[in-house]
C-alpha positions as CSV (number, residue, x, y, z in Angstrom):
1,M,159.2,149.1,99.7
2,R,158.4,152.0,102.0
3,P,160.2,155.1,100.6
4,Q,158.3,157.3,103.1
5,G,159.9,155.4,105.9
6,P,158.3,154.0,109.0
7,P,155.1,155.7,110.4
8,E,155.6,158.3,113.1
9,W,154.5,157.7,116.7
10,P,152.4,159.0,118.4
11,V,149.9,159.4,115.6
12,P,147.8,162.6,115.3
13,D,144.7,162.4,117.5
14,S,142.1,165.1,117.8
15,D,141.0,163.7,121.2
16,I,144.4,164.2,122.6
17,L,144.5,167.7,121.2
18,S,141.1,168.4,122.9
19,A,142.4,167.0,126.2
20,L,145.4,169.3,126.0
21,Q,143.2,172.3,125.3
22,E,140.9,171.4,128.1
23,A,143.8,171.0,130.6
24,Y,145.1,174.4,129.5
25,H,141.7,176.2,129.9
26,S,141.0,174.6,133.2
27,G,144.5,175.3,134.5
28,S,144.8,171.6,135.7
29,W,148.1,171.3,133.7
30,G,150.0,173.6,136.1
31,K,148.6,172.3,139.5
32,Y,149.9,169.8,142.0
33,H,146.4,168.3,142.2
34,G,144.5,169.3,139.1
35,G,142.3,166.1,139.0
36,E,143.8,164.7,135.9
37,V,146.1,162.2,137.6
38,E,143.4,161.1,140.1
39,G,140.9,160.6,137.3
40,F,143.4,158.6,135.2
41,E,144.2,156.4,138.1
42,E,140.5,155.6,138.6
43,Q,140.2,155.0,134.8
44,L,143.2,152.6,134.9
45,A,141.8,150.7,137.9
46,K,138.4,150.3,136.3
47,Y,139.8,149.2,132.9
48,H,141.9,146.5,134.6
49,G,139.3,145.4,137.0
50,V,141.4,146.1,140.1
51,P,140.6,148.3,143.1
52,F,143.8,150.3,143.1
53,A,146.1,152.0,140.7
54,L,149.0,154.4,141.3
55,T,150.9,156.4,138.7
56,C,154.6,157.3,138.8
57,G,157.4,158.7,136.6
58,S,158.4,155.6,134.7
59,G,157.7,151.9,134.2
60,T,161.1,151.0,135.5
61,F,160.5,152.9,138.7
62,A,157.2,151.2,139.0
63,V,158.9,147.8,139.2
64,E,161.3,149.1,141.9
65,A,158.4,150.6,143.9
66,G,156.5,147.3,143.5
67,L,159.4,145.3,144.9
68,R,159.7,147.7,147.8
69,A,156.0,147.6,148.5
70,L,156.2,143.7,148.6
71,K,159.0,144.0,151.2
72,V,161.8,142.7,149.0
73,R,164.9,143.4,151.0
74,V,168.7,143.4,150.8
75,G,170.0,139.9,150.3
76,D,166.7,138.5,149.0
77,E,166.7,136.7,145.7
78,V,164.4,137.6,142.8
79,I,163.8,135.2,139.9
80,L,163.4,136.7,136.4
81,A,163.9,135.6,132.8
82,A,167.5,135.6,131.5
83,Y,166.0,137.4,128.4
84,D,164.3,140.5,129.8
85,Y,164.2,144.2,129.8
86,P,167.5,145.3,131.5
87,G,165.7,147.8,133.7
88,N,164.1,145.0,135.6
89,F,167.5,143.6,136.4
90,H,168.6,147.0,137.7
91,S,165.4,147.4,139.7
92,V,166.2,144.2,141.6
93,H,169.7,145.6,142.4
94,A,168.1,148.9,143.4
95,V,166.4,147.3,146.3
96,G,169.6,145.4,147.3
97,A,168.3,142.0,146.1
98,V,170.1,139.4,143.8
99,P,168.7,138.6,140.4
100,V,168.3,134.9,139.7
101,L,168.1,134.1,136.0
102,V,166.0,131.3,134.6
103,D,165.7,130.2,131.0
104,V,162.8,131.2,128.6
105,G,160.4,129.2,126.5
106,A,161.4,128.0,123.0
107,D,158.4,129.4,121.1
108,N,158.3,133.0,122.4
109,W,161.5,133.6,124.5
110,N,159.4,134.7,127.4
111,L,159.7,133.3,131.0
112,A,158.9,129.6,131.1
113,P,157.1,128.6,134.3
114,E,158.6,125.1,134.2
115,R,162.0,126.7,134.7
116,L,161.1,128.5,137.9
117,A,161.9,125.6,140.2
118,A,165.6,125.7,139.0
119,G,165.9,129.2,140.4
120,L,164.3,128.5,143.8
121,S,166.3,128.8,147.0
122,A,165.7,129.6,150.7
123,K,166.4,133.2,149.9
124,T,163.8,133.5,147.1
125,R,161.4,136.3,147.8
126,A,159.8,137.3,144.5
127,I,159.4,136.6,140.8
128,V,159.4,139.4,138.1
129,V,157.5,138.4,135.0
130,S,157.5,140.3,131.7
131,H,155.3,139.8,128.7
132,L,157.6,140.7,125.8
133,H,157.4,141.3,122.0
134,G,153.9,139.8,121.8
135,G,154.8,136.8,123.8
136,M,152.6,136.0,126.8
137,V,153.6,134.1,130.0
138,P,151.1,131.6,131.5
139,M,150.4,133.6,134.6
140,R,148.2,131.0,136.3
141,E,151.1,128.6,136.5
142,V,153.5,131.3,137.7
143,C,151.1,132.4,140.4
144,D,150.4,128.9,141.5
145,F,154.1,128.2,141.8
146,A,154.6,131.4,143.8
147,A,151.7,130.6,146.2
148,C,153.1,127.1,146.8
149,H,156.4,128.6,147.8
150,G,155.3,131.7,149.7
151,I,156.8,134.2,147.3
152,V,155.3,137.3,145.6
153,V,155.0,138.2,141.9
154,V,155.5,141.5,140.1
155,E,153.9,141.3,136.6
156,D,155.5,143.7,134.2
157,A,153.0,144.6,131.5
158,A,154.9,147.5,130.1
159,Q,154.9,146.0,126.6
160,S,151.4,144.5,126.8
161,P,148.9,147.0,128.1
162,G,145.3,145.8,127.4
163,A,146.4,142.3,126.6
164,F,144.6,139.3,128.1
165,V,146.2,136.1,129.4
166,Q,144.1,133.2,130.7
167,G,141.0,135.3,131.0
168,R,142.5,138.3,132.8
169,R,144.2,141.5,131.8
170,A,148.0,141.5,131.7
171,G,149.2,143.2,134.9
172,T,146.4,141.9,137.1
173,W,147.7,138.4,137.9
174,G,150.6,139.4,140.1
175,D,150.7,140.9,143.6
176,V,151.7,144.1,141.8
177,G,151.3,144.8,138.1
178,T,153.3,147.5,136.3
179,L,152.8,149.6,133.1
180,S,154.9,152.1,131.2
181,F,153.9,155.2,129.3
182,G,157.3,155.9,127.7
183,G,157.6,157.8,124.5
184,S,157.4,154.7,122.2
185,K,154.8,152.7,124.2
186,L,151.2,151.8,123.1
187,L,150.0,154.3,125.7
188,T,152.5,157.2,125.5
189,A,153.1,160.4,127.4
190,G,156.8,160.7,126.7
191,R,157.5,159.3,130.2
192,G,155.5,157.7,133.0
193,G,154.4,154.5,134.6
194,A,151.8,152.9,136.8
195,L,151.2,150.2,139.4
196,L,148.2,148.0,139.7
197,F,147.0,146.3,143.0
198,R,144.4,143.9,144.2
199,D,145.5,144.1,147.9
200,E,145.0,147.3,149.8
201,S,147.9,146.8,152.2
202,T,150.3,146.5,149.3
203,Y,148.8,149.6,147.7
204,Q,149.2,151.6,150.9
205,R,152.9,150.5,151.2
206,A,153.5,151.6,147.6
207,R,152.0,155.0,148.5
208,V,154.5,155.3,151.3
209,V,157.3,154.5,148.8
210,L,156.1,157.1,146.4
211,H,155.1,159.9,148.8
212,R,157.7,161.6,151.1
213,G,155.8,164.8,151.8
214,N,155.3,165.0,148.1
215,H,155.3,162.5,145.3
216,V,159.0,161.8,144.6
217,C,158.6,160.4,141.0
218,P,155.3,161.7,139.7
219,L,153.2,161.5,136.6
220,S,152.2,165.1,135.7
221,E,148.7,166.3,135.4
222,L,149.3,167.1,131.7
223,Q,150.6,163.5,131.0
224,A,147.6,162.0,132.7
225,A,145.3,164.3,130.5
226,V,146.8,162.9,127.3
227,L,146.8,159.3,128.4
228,A,143.1,159.1,129.2
229,P,141.8,159.3,125.6
230,Q,144.5,156.8,124.5
231,L,143.3,154.2,127.1
232,A,139.8,154.6,125.7
233,K,141.0,153.5,122.3
234,L,143.5,150.8,123.4
235,D,141.3,147.8,122.8
236,D,140.4,148.8,119.3
237,R,144.0,149.5,118.4
238,N,145.2,146.3,120.0
239,Y,142.7,144.4,117.8
240,C,144.0,146.1,114.7
241,R,147.6,145.3,115.6
242,A,146.8,141.7,116.3
243,E,145.1,141.3,112.9
244,S,148.2,142.7,111.2
245,V,150.5,140.3,113.1
246,R,148.2,137.4,112.2
247,R,148.5,138.4,108.5
248,L,152.3,138.9,108.6
249,A,152.8,135.5,110.3
250,E,150.7,133.8,107.6
251,V,152.5,135.3,104.7
252,L,156.0,134.7,106.1
253,A,155.2,131.1,107.3
254,D,157.2,129.5,104.4
255,V,160.3,131.8,104.8
256,Q,163.2,129.8,106.3
257,G,164.8,131.3,109.4
258,V,162.0,133.9,110.2
259,R,159.4,133.0,112.7
260,V,157.0,135.3,114.5
261,F,156.8,134.8,118.3
262,A,154.1,132.2,119.1
263,N,152.1,131.5,122.2
264,G,151.0,127.9,121.3
265,S,147.7,126.9,122.8
266,L,147.9,129.5,125.6
267,D,144.6,131.3,126.0
268,C,145.7,134.8,125.4
269,Q,145.2,138.0,123.4
270,P,148.6,139.7,123.1
271,A,149.3,143.3,122.7
272,Y,152.1,144.3,120.3
273,Y,154.4,147.1,121.4
274,K,157.1,145.2,119.6
275,L,156.5,142.2,117.4
276,G,159.1,139.6,118.2
277,I,160.6,137.6,115.4
278,Q,162.9,134.6,115.9
279,F,165.7,135.0,113.4
280,D,167.8,132.0,112.6
281,A,170.9,133.3,110.7
282,P,172.2,130.0,109.3
283,R,168.7,129.0,108.0
284,F,168.1,132.4,106.5
285,G,171.6,132.6,105.0
286,L,172.4,136.1,106.4
287,R,173.8,137.6,109.6
288,R,171.2,139.3,111.8
289,D,172.9,142.7,111.5
290,V,172.9,142.6,107.7
291,F,169.3,141.5,107.7
292,L,168.3,144.5,109.9
293,T,170.3,146.9,107.8
294,A,168.6,145.6,104.6
295,L,165.1,145.9,106.2
296,R,165.8,149.5,107.4
297,A,166.9,150.4,103.9
298,E,163.4,149.3,102.8
299,G,161.9,151.9,105.3
300,I,161.0,149.4,108.0
301,S,161.6,150.1,111.7
302,V,163.4,147.0,113.2
303,D,166.0,146.4,115.8
304,E,167.8,143.7,117.7
305,G,166.1,142.4,120.8
306,F,167.5,142.8,124.3
307,R,170.9,141.6,125.3
308,A,170.5,138.5,127.5
309,L,171.0,139.5,131.1
310,H,173.8,137.1,131.8
311,V,175.9,138.2,128.8
312,G,178.7,140.7,129.6
313,R,177.9,141.0,133.3
314,S,180.0,139.9,136.2
315,P,178.8,136.6,137.7
316,R,178.9,138.4,141.1
317,R,175.9,140.5,140.1
318,L,173.5,137.5,139.5
319,R,172.9,133.8,140.0
320,R,172.3,131.6,137.0
321,A,169.8,128.8,137.4
322,A,170.7,125.8,135.2
323,D,171.4,126.3,131.5
324,L,170.2,129.3,129.6
325,F,170.2,127.9,126.2
326,E,167.0,129.6,124.9
327,A,168.0,132.9,126.4
328,E,171.3,132.7,124.5
329,R,169.3,131.9,121.3
330,A,167.2,135.0,122.0
331,H,170.3,137.1,122.6
332,E,171.6,136.1,119.2
333,G,168.4,135.9,117.2
334,A,165.7,138.2,118.5
335,V,164.4,140.8,116.0
336,V,161.7,143.3,116.9
337,L,159.4,145.3,114.6
338,H,158.2,148.6,116.0
339,H,154.4,148.7,116.4
340,P,153.2,151.8,114.5
341,V,153.2,150.0,111.1
342,L,150.8,147.4,112.6
343,L,148.1,150.1,112.5
344,A,148.8,151.0,108.9
345,G,146.7,148.3,107.1
346,A,147.1,145.2,105.0
347,E,149.0,146.9,102.2
348,D,151.8,148.0,104.6
349,I,152.0,144.5,106.1
350,D,152.3,142.9,102.7
351,A,155.1,145.4,101.9
352,I,157.0,144.2,104.9
353,A,156.5,140.6,103.9
354,L,157.7,141.3,100.3
355,A,160.7,143.1,101.7
356,V,161.7,140.1,103.8
357,R,161.2,137.8,100.8
358,R,163.4,140.0,98.6
359,I,166.1,140.0,101.2
360,Y,165.8,136.2,101.5
361,A,166.0,135.7,97.8
362,N,169.2,137.8,97.6
363,A,170.7,136.6,100.9
364,G,173.8,135.2,99.2
365,R,174.6,138.4,97.3
366,L,174.0,140.5,100.5
367,A,176.2,138.1,102.6
368,E,179.0,138.4,100.0
369,A,178.7,142.2,99.9
370,A,178.8,142.4,103.7
371,S,182.0,140.3,103.9
372,E,183.9,142.5,101.5
């Protein structure tokens, strides 16, 4: 269906080229304090409607720095979804705390607020919340729960920059919000991350974490220069991606065993770094790995989702809260479509749908071939 293969990312952008040239001519690219980082932090704060933003070297380090700024200590417990980015699990360990895993929602395999109570204990200090694969978490309910129990919230918006949930930007509900600018992200600088704050004292503590005479894990001036024009275009691109997802969900609605992540009646406007698809192998008639191989052969960039955090890890490294049935379903059945094709247009989306239908129609033959 796509003999040219998946689209490249990042896409050519004359505004990024201009920013690079301007940084070169001004000399800001080679300075400790060239003004690019400071300007981008101000742009981030204004875009998100918060008073403070800090950049750093990665989204993963941003989560760790956020936990430290919120005074999460050795021996504390931190609740997070059992299906989540593994870096968040490691960030909890990095501050000496214990990850407590709760189950996810059935419709989008993101953290389910009604599951939080199962993870609560006298040691609970924080919740880490991620919006994954176009799924959005009801943050008002999460924050209400946290406030009732005197615990703090780190909201990881690495996969959802520019998204809205319940009337506010993703990343602005928690006590700290985090972003990622990794090489495949919607805002990309190869590497990098940021923290968002509403509270000045938390912001100041994060500055102490990040600065030890000099910034220990910085975003470079050159990275900030190329991120600024991307942030200016993020809303328009997010709208385009959302329209592509809407179309794909509609044309695949009658295919058994393939269901795009859904947010139900939640008031939200997702961003789509990865488009999550719930793949049910028995209903589709094909193993997930064979399905992915077939789609890649059609020139479509797809992967398995994350490994559930409790799978393959020692029980001594975590605490499980009740059953993790949906997280195990996500472990076995999550498929993610990489975002660049979502900017390509209706013809490309229809090609993806047709590829899925062809594989579905030939599932028996493919299964037989894979078993030989």
